[in-house]
C-alpha positions in Angstrom: 9.9 88.5 -16.0 10.0 84.7 -16.1 12.9 82.8 -14.2 14.4 79.7 -14.2 15.4 77.3 -11.4 17.5 74.0 -11.5 17.1 72.2 -8.1 18.9 68.9 -7.3 17.5 67.3 -4.2 19.5 64.6 -2.1 18.3 62.4 0.6 15.6 59.8 0.6 13.8 61.1 -2.4 13.5 58.3 -4.8 10.7 55.6 -4.2 8.5 58.2 -2.0 6.6 60.0 -4.9 8.9 62.7 -5.0 8.7 63.0 -8.9 5.0 62.8 -9.3 4.5 65.2 -6.1 6.8 67.7 -7.6 5.0 67.7 -10.9 1.7 68.2 -9.2 3.1 71.0 -6.9 4.4 72.8 -10.2 1.4 72.4 -11.9 -0.6 73.9 -9.1 1.8 76.9 -9.1 1.3 77.3 -13.0 5.0 76.4 -13.7 6.4 74.7 -16.6 9.4 72.2 -16.7 10.5 68.7 -15.8 11.6 66.4 -13.1 13.5 63.3 -13.0 15.4 60.6 -10.8 19.2 60.5 -11.4 21.7 57.6 -11.0 23.2 59.1 -7.7 19.6 58.6 -6.0 19.1 62.4 -6.3 16.2 64.1 -7.8 16.9 67.0 -10.4 14.3 69.4 -11.8 14.0 72.4 -14.1 11.1 74.7 -13.5 10.3 78.1 -15.1 7.6 80.7 -14.2 7.1 83.8 -11.9 10.0 84.1 -9.4 7.5 84.1 -6.4 5.8 80.7 -7.6 9.5 79.3 -8.2 10.5 80.3 -4.5 7.2 78.5 -3.3 8.4 75.2 -5.3 11.9 75.7 -4.0 10.4 75.7 -0.2 8.3 72.7 -0.9 11.3 70.9 -2.2 13.1 71.4 1.1 10.8 68.9 2.6 9.1 67.0 -0.2 6.2 64.6 -0.1 5.3 62.7 3.1 8.2 59.8 3.4 10.8 61.8 1.9 13.8 62.8 3.9 15.6 65.8 2.3 19.2 66.1 3.3 20.5 68.6 0.8 19.2 70.8 -1.8 21.1 72.7 -4.6 19.4 75.7 -6.1 20.7 77.7 -9.2 18.7 80.5 -10.7 18.9 81.4 -14.4 16.9 83.3 -17.1 14.0 81.4 -18.4 14.2 79.8 -21.9 10.6 79.7 -22.5 11.0 76.2 -24.2 8.8 74.2 -21.7 5.1 73.7 -22.4 3.5 72.0 -19.0 5.6 70.2 -16.2 6.4 66.7 -16.9 8.2 63.6 -15.2 11.0 62.5 -17.3 11.8 58.9 -17.3 15.5 59.0 -18.7 
């Protein structure tokens, strides 16, 4: 059964290709959803797919791409909505 995970990552996560790297990792894992920068300098993402693949994305977010310094990560699990087609970077 598909699941959804909502993640907020804090630390030095903007300006280090965190969004693009997250999109690439999520696509490798076959996940759908989005990632965006937030005004408070955090990065927020929502992903849907198989729970084991989502767990791999959560583990990846604890470190992020080279150059990122992850200080805190908030993870909330929910039921999948099925409304996402692919994984994209949001710019708003």
